[in-house]
C-alpha positions as CSV (number, residue, x, y, z in Angstrom):
1,X,-78.6,-18.7,66.8
2,X,-76.8,-21.0,69.3
3,X,-74.5,-22.1,66.5
4,X,-72.8,-18.7,66.9
5,X,-71.8,-19.7,70.5
6,X,-69.8,-22.6,69.2
7,X,-67.9,-20.4,66.8
8,X,-67.3,-18.0,69.6
9,X,-65.8,-20.7,71.8
10,X,-63.5,-21.8,69.0
11,X,-62.4,-18.3,68.2
12,X,-61.9,-17.2,71.8
13,X,-60.8,-20.6,73.2
14,X,-58.1,-19.2,75.4
15,X,-60.5,-16.7,77.0
16,X,-63.0,-19.4,77.6
17,X,-60.4,-21.6,79.4
18,X,-59.1,-18.7,81.5
19,X,-62.7,-17.7,82.5
20,X,-63.6,-21.3,83.3
21,X,-60.5,-21.6,85.5
22,X,-61.3,-18.4,87.3
23,X,-64.9,-19.3,87.8
24,X,-64.3,-22.8,89.1
25,X,-60.9,-22.5,90.7
26,X,-60.0,-25.8,89.1
27,X,-57.1,-26.8,86.8
28,X,-56.9,-27.0,83.0
29,X,-55.0,-29.7,81.1
30,X,-54.1,-29.4,77.4
31,X,-53.9,-32.6,75.3
32,X,-52.3,-33.2,71.9
33,X,-54.2,-36.2,70.6
34,X,-57.7,-37.6,70.7
35,X,-56.5,-40.9,72.0
36,X,-56.3,-39.3,75.4
37,X,-58.9,-40.7,77.8
38,X,-60.5,-37.4,78.7
39,X,-63.1,-39.0,80.9
40,X,-60.4,-39.6,83.6
41,X,-59.3,-36.0,83.5
42,X,-62.9,-34.7,83.6
43,X,-63.7,-37.0,86.5
44,X,-60.8,-35.5,88.5
45,X,-62.5,-32.0,88.2
46,X,-59.9,-30.9,85.6
47,X,-60.9,-29.3,82.3
48,X,-59.3,-31.2,79.3
49,X,-58.9,-29.0,76.2
50,X,-57.3,-29.9,72.9
51,X,-54.4,-27.9,71.6
52,X,-55.3,-27.0,68.0
53,X,-53.8,-24.9,65.2
54,X,-53.6,-21.1,65.2
55,X,-53.0,-20.8,61.4
56,X,-50.4,-18.1,62.0
57,X,-47.0,-18.0,60.4
58,X,-44.2,-18.8,62.8
59,X,-40.5,-19.2,63.0
60,X,-40.2,-20.3,66.7
61,X,-39.9,-24.0,66.2
62,X,-36.7,-24.4,64.1
63,X,-34.4,-24.8,67.0
64,X,-36.6,-27.5,68.5
65,X,-38.1,-29.7,65.8
66,X,-37.4,-30.3,62.2
67,X,-38.9,-28.0,59.5
68,X,-39.9,-31.1,57.6
69,X,-42.3,-32.0,60.4
70,X,-46.0,-31.4,59.6
71,X,-47.2,-27.7,59.8
72,X,-49.8,-28.7,62.5
73,X,-47.1,-30.1,64.9
74,X,-45.0,-27.0,64.4
75,X,-47.9,-24.6,64.9
76,X,-48.9,-26.4,68.1
77,X,-45.4,-26.1,69.5
78,X,-45.1,-22.5,68.4
79,X,-48.2,-21.6,70.4
80,X,-46.6,-23.1,73.5
81,X,-43.3,-21.4,73.0
82,X,-45.1,-18.1,72.5
83,X,-47.1,-18.4,75.8
84,X,-50.5,-18.7,74.2
85,X,-51.3,-21.6,76.6
86,X,-49.7,-20.0,79.7
87,X,-52.9,-20.9,81.7
88,X,-52.4,-24.6,81.4
89,X,-51.7,-26.5,84.6
90,X,-50.8,-29.7,82.8
91,X,-50.2,-31.3,79.4
92,X,-50.4,-34.8,78.0
93,X,-50.4,-36.9,74.9
94,X,-51.5,-40.3,73.9
95,X,-49.0,-42.2,71.8
96,X,-49.4,-40.6,68.4
97,X,-47.5,-39.8,65.2
98,X,-43.7,-39.0,65.4
99,X,-44.2,-35.3,64.6
100,X,-46.7,-34.6,67.3
101,X,-44.7,-36.7,69.8
102,X,-41.7,-34.5,69.1
103,X,-43.7,-31.3,69.5
104,X,-44.9,-32.6,72.8
105,X,-41.4,-33.4,74.0
106,X,-40.1,-30.0,73.0
107,X,-43.0,-28.4,74.8
108,X,-42.3,-30.3,78.0
109,X,-38.6,-29.2,77.8
110,X,-39.2,-25.5,77.1
111,X,-42.6,-24.8,78.7
112,X,-42.6,-26.4,82.1
113,X,-45.9,-27.3,83.7
114,X,-46.8,-28.8,87.1
115,X,-48.0,-32.0,85.3
116,X,-47.0,-33.6,82.0
117,X,-47.7,-37.1,80.9
118,X,-46.9,-39.3,77.9
119,X,-49.5,-42.2,77.7
120,X,-48.4,-45.2,75.7
121,X,-51.7,-46.0,73.9
122,X,-51.3,-49.1,71.7
123,X,-50.0,-48.5,68.2
124,X,-51.4,-51.7,66.9
125,X,-55.1,-51.7,67.9
126,X,-55.6,-54.9,65.9
127,X,-53.5,-56.9,68.3
128,X,-55.4,-59.2,70.7
129,X,-53.3,-57.6,73.5
130,X,-54.2,-54.0,72.7
131,X,-57.2,-53.7,75.1
132,X,-55.2,-55.2,78.0
133,X,-52.4,-52.8,77.3
134,X,-54.8,-49.9,77.1
135,X,-56.3,-50.9,80.5
136,X,-52.9,-50.9,82.0
137,X,-52.1,-47.5,80.6
138,X,-55.4,-45.9,81.7
139,X,-54.8,-47.3,85.2
140,X,-51.3,-45.8,85.4
141,X,-52.6,-42.5,84.0
142,X,-55.4,-42.4,86.6
143,X,-52.8,-42.9,89.4
144,X,-50.6,-40.2,88.0
145,X,-53.5,-37.7,87.9
146,X,-54.5,-38.7,91.5
147,X,-50.9,-38.1,92.7
148,X,-50.8,-34.8,90.9
149,X,-54.0,-33.6,92.6
150,X,-53.5,-35.3,95.9
151,X,-57.0,-36.9,95.9
152,X,-58.6,-40.0,94.5
153,X,-60.8,-40.3,91.4
154,X,-63.9,-42.2,92.6
155,X,-66.0,-44.7,90.7
156,X,-68.9,-42.3,91.1
157,X,-66.9,-39.5,89.5
158,X,-66.0,-41.8,86.6
159,X,-69.6,-42.8,86.1
160,X,-70.7,-39.2,85.9
161,X,-67.9,-38.3,83.6
162,X,-68.7,-41.3,81.3
163,X,-72.3,-40.2,81.1
164,X,-71.5,-36.6,80.4
165,X,-69.2,-37.6,77.6
166,X,-71.6,-40.2,76.2
167,X,-74.3,-37.6,76.2
168,X,-72.1,-35.2,74.3
169,X,-71.2,-37.9,71.7
170,X,-74.9,-38.9,71.4
171,X,-76.0,-35.3,70.8
172,X,-73.3,-34.6,68.2
173,X,-74.3,-37.9,66.5
174,X,-77.9,-36.6,66.3
175,X,-76.8,-33.4,64.7
176,X,-74.7,-35.3,62.2
177,X,-77.8,-37.5,61.4
178,X,-79.6,-34.3,60.3
179,X,-76.8,-33.7,57.7
180,X,-78.2,-36.7,55.7
181,X,-81.1,-34.5,54.6
182,X,-81.1,-32.6,51.3
183,X,-80.5,-29.8,52.0
184,X,-79.0,-30.3,55.5
185,X,-79.9,-27.8,58.1
186,X,-76.4,-26.6,58.8
187,X,-73.2,-26.1,56.9
188,X,-70.2,-28.4,57.2
189,X,-68.1,-25.5,58.7
190,X,-70.7,-25.1,61.4
191,X,-70.8,-28.8,62.2
192,X,-67.0,-28.8,62.6
193,X,-67.2,-25.8,64.9
194,X,-69.7,-27.7,67.1
195,X,-67.2,-30.6,67.3
196,X,-64.2,-28.3,67.9
197,X,-66.1,-26.4,70.6
198,X,-66.7,-29.7,72.3
199,X,-63.0,-30.3,72.5
200,X,-62.4,-26.8,73.9
201,X,-65.1,-26.5,76.6
202,X,-66.7,-28.1,79.6
203,X,-68.7,-31.0,78.3
204,X,-71.7,-30.4,80.6
205,X,-72.0,-26.9,79.4
206,X,-71.5,-28.0,75.8
207,X,-74.3,-30.6,76.2
208,X,-76.7,-27.7,76.9
209,X,-75.5,-25.9,73.8
210,X,-76.1,-28.9,71.6
211,X,-79.6,-29.4,73.0
212,X,-80.4,-25.9,72.1
213,X,-78.9,-26.3,68.6
214,X,-81.1,-29.4,68.1
215,X,-84.2,-27.5,69.0
216,X,-83.3,-24.6,66.7
217,X,-82.2,-26.4,63.6
218,X,-85.7,-27.6,62.4
219,X,-86.8,-24.0,62.2
220,X,-83.7,-22.6,60.5
221,X,-84.2,-20.8,57.2
222,X,-80.7,-19.5,56.4
223,X,-78.9,-22.9,56.1
224,X,-77.5,-24.6,52.9
225,X,-79.6,-24.6,49.7
226,X,-80.8,-27.7,47.9
227,X,-79.1,-28.8,44.8
228,X,-75.5,-28.2,46.0
229,X,-72.8,-30.8,45.5
230,X,-72.6,-33.1,48.5
231,X,-69.0,-33.4,49.7
232,X,-67.1,-35.3,52.3
233,X,-63.9,-34.2,53.9
234,X,-61.4,-37.0,54.8
235,X,-57.9,-36.9,56.2
236,X,-55.5,-35.3,58.5
237,X,-56.4,-33.0,61.5
238,X,-58.3,-30.2,59.9
239,X,-59.6,-27.3,62.1
240,X,-59.5,-24.8,59.3
241,X,-63.1,-23.8,59.2
242,X,-62.3,-20.8,56.9
243,X,-61.3,-23.3,54.2
244,X,-64.6,-25.2,54.7
245,X,-66.6,-22.0,54.3
246,X,-64.6,-21.1,51.2
247,X,-65.5,-24.5,49.6
248,X,-69.2,-24.2,50.6
249,X,-69.2,-20.7,49.1
250,X,-68.5,-22.2,45.7
251,X,-71.8,-24.2,45.5
252,X,-71.0,-27.2,47.6
253,X,-72.2,-28.4,50.9
254,X,-70.0,-30.5,53.2
255,X,-72.3,-33.0,54.6
256,X,-69.9,-35.5,56.2
257,X,-66.3,-35.7,57.4
258,X,-63.8,-38.3,58.7
259,X,-60.9,-36.8,60.6
260,X,-60.0,-36.3,64.3
261,X,-61.3,-32.8,64.6
262,X,-64.6,-34.0,63.2
263,X,-66.7,-37.2,63.4
264,X,-63.8,-39.5,64.4
265,X,-63.6,-37.7,67.8
266,X,-67.1,-38.6,69.0
267,X,-68.5,-41.4,66.8
268,X,-68.7,-44.2,69.3
269,X,-69.7,-44.2,73.0
270,X,-68.2,-45.8,76.1
271,X,-70.1,-49.0,76.9
272,X,-70.5,-49.1,80.7
273,X,-68.8,-52.0,82.5
274,X,-68.1,-52.7,86.2
275,X,-64.4,-52.0,85.5
276,X,-64.7,-48.3,84.5
277,X,-61.2,-48.0,83.3
278,X,-61.6,-51.0,81.0
279,X,-64.8,-49.5,79.6
280,X,-63.1,-46.2,78.9
281,X,-60.0,-47.9,77.3
282,X,-62.1,-50.2,75.2
283,X,-64.0,-47.1,73.8
284,X,-60.7,-45.7,72.4
285,X,-59.6,-49.0,71.0
286,X,-63.0,-49.4,69.2
287,X,-63.4,-45.9,67.8
288,X,-62.9,-45.2,64.1
289,X,-59.1,-45.4,64.1
290,X,-56.5,-42.9,63.1
291,X,-54.0,-44.1,60.4
292,X,-51.3,-44.2,63.0
293,X,-53.3,-47.0,64.7
294,X,-54.8,-48.6,61.6
295,X,-51.8,-49.2,59.3
296,X,-52.4,-53.0,59.0
297,X,-56.1,-53.6,58.4
298,X,-57.2,-50.1,57.4
299,X,-60.5,-50.7,59.3
300,X,-61.4,-47.0,58.8
301,X,-61.8,-47.6,55.0
302,X,-65.0,-49.6,55.7
303,X,-66.2,-46.9,58.0
304,X,-65.5,-44.2,55.4
305,X,-67.4,-46.1,52.6
306,X,-70.4,-46.6,54.9
307,X,-70.5,-42.9,55.7
308,X,-70.2,-42.0,52.0
309,X,-73.2,-44.2,51.2
310,X,-75.3,-43.1,54.2
311,X,-74.7,-39.4,53.5
312,X,-75.2,-39.7,49.7
313,X,-71.8,-38.3,48.9
314,X,-71.1,-37.0,45.4
315,X,-67.4,-36.2,45.9
316,X,-64.7,-36.2,48.5
317,X,-61.8,-33.8,49.3
318,X,-58.8,-35.7,50.8
319,X,-56.9,-33.4,53.0
320,X,-53.3,-34.1,54.1
321,X,-51.2,-31.9,56.4
322,X,-47.9,-31.5,54.5
323,X,-45.3,-34.2,55.5
324,X,-48.0,-36.2,57.3
325,X,-46.6,-39.7,56.7
326,X,-49.5,-41.8,58.1
327,X,-52.1,-40.1,55.9
328,X,-49.7,-40.0,52.9
329,X,-49.5,-43.8,53.0
330,X,-53.3,-44.0,53.3
331,X,-54.5,-41.6,50.7
332,X,-53.5,-43.5,47.4
333,X,-55.4,-46.7,48.3
334,X,-58.3,-44.6,49.7
335,X,-58.5,-42.5,46.6
336,X,-58.6,-45.7,44.5
337,X,-61.3,-47.2,46.7
338,X,-63.5,-44.1,46.5
339,X,-63.2,-43.9,42.7
340,X,-63.8,-47.6,42.3
341,X,-67.1,-46.9,44.0
342,X,-68.0,-44.0,41.8
343,X,-66.9,-41.2,44.2
344,X,-64.5,-38.7,42.5
345,X,-62.0,-37.2,44.9
346,X,-59.6,-34.2,45.0
347,X,-56.3,-34.4,47.0
348,X,-55.1,-31.3,48.7
349,X,-51.8,-31.0,50.7
350,X,-52.3,-28.5,53.4
351,X,-49.9,-26.1,55.1
352,X,-52.1,-24.6,57.8
353,X,-50.3,-21.2,57.6
354,X,-50.7,-20.9,53.8
355,X,-53.7,-18.9,52.5
356,X,-56.5,-21.0,51.1
357,X,-56.6,-18.9,47.9
358,X,-53.9,-21.2,46.4
359,X,-56.5,-23.9,46.1
360,X,-59.1,-21.8,44.3
361,X,-58.6,-23.1,40.8
362,X,-58.3,-26.7,41.8
363,X,-61.5,-26.7,44.0
364,X,-63.5,-24.8,41.4
365,X,-62.5,-27.2,38.6
366,X,-63.3,-30.2,40.8
367,X,-66.8,-28.8,41.6
368,X,-67.4,-28.0,38.0
369,X,-66.6,-31.5,37.0
370,X,-68.9,-32.9,39.7
371,X,-71.7,-30.6,38.6
372,X,-71.4,-31.9,35.0
373,X,-71.6,-35.5,36.3
374,X,-74.6,-35.1,38.5
375,X,-76.8,-33.1,36.2
């Protein structure tokens, strides 16, 4: 099935990027945060790919960033230091959490690239000045990319890029709509692999993959079974599909998610405007926000509760990367809100290099409790 191709891209992401670079003769840019306006990079003929976790034990980062920084930021930096991303022509980040910013800075210092860029995306998206600031930042970023490549990024190229990206978001949204069924036609781990593969491949190619998946899913016979507990995953960056498979192997189906390697990445589209950069910037300011941007109004809580209702959630697993301060502040009130609305939750603090077996007893007990409640 075409779903296997998504898993293959995620598993062999470095091979995919190298082959794409060889095939096209173009450049590849790695980015550290989903607040990066990828459309500008793609319009320039450069492939933007997200740097994600390797889930391998490492001891490379201690001389460069604190050991009390989150495991994801340390894992990302370790991959750079070990040369896993030696094919990248450039790297960039949108203003993000302290830990990932420090990982980016250490990468720039120790793994030189022909292009590196720190984009100051607004930290307070609730501000009436946020969208104007984002416009200014996207304008400066576009100029920097043009100077790097030695050629302009035309409005026509931006229009095509916006359409390719909007199509990708629309197709992913259609697949997520199918997850409202009972049983859904695909597992939660497979849905995340579709989103992750989108972040790691050429969007035009990925659109064809998604179109094929949408054609195949209605005829699928080996998907989730009916009667499973319907779960939602919420929290920090979570690209650990092995953990999701483990949970689903215990009699649950993950039918929804809210994190930056899942639905938060693609949930809203760019609304076209005459000023293309303003349209792109507004899209990132209007998207379901990360806690680093949403610490005042917690706008994402409304979004989470809407998803929980639409997907008929029976329980939620709250995932936090160890030492992740933004989510650590968010989780207590979010847990209280979920339980106030009759949705039990389980909190798990992740270290992406720690085997998932340590969570076995807690996950099994949580699912047994839910099973008793829904019978």
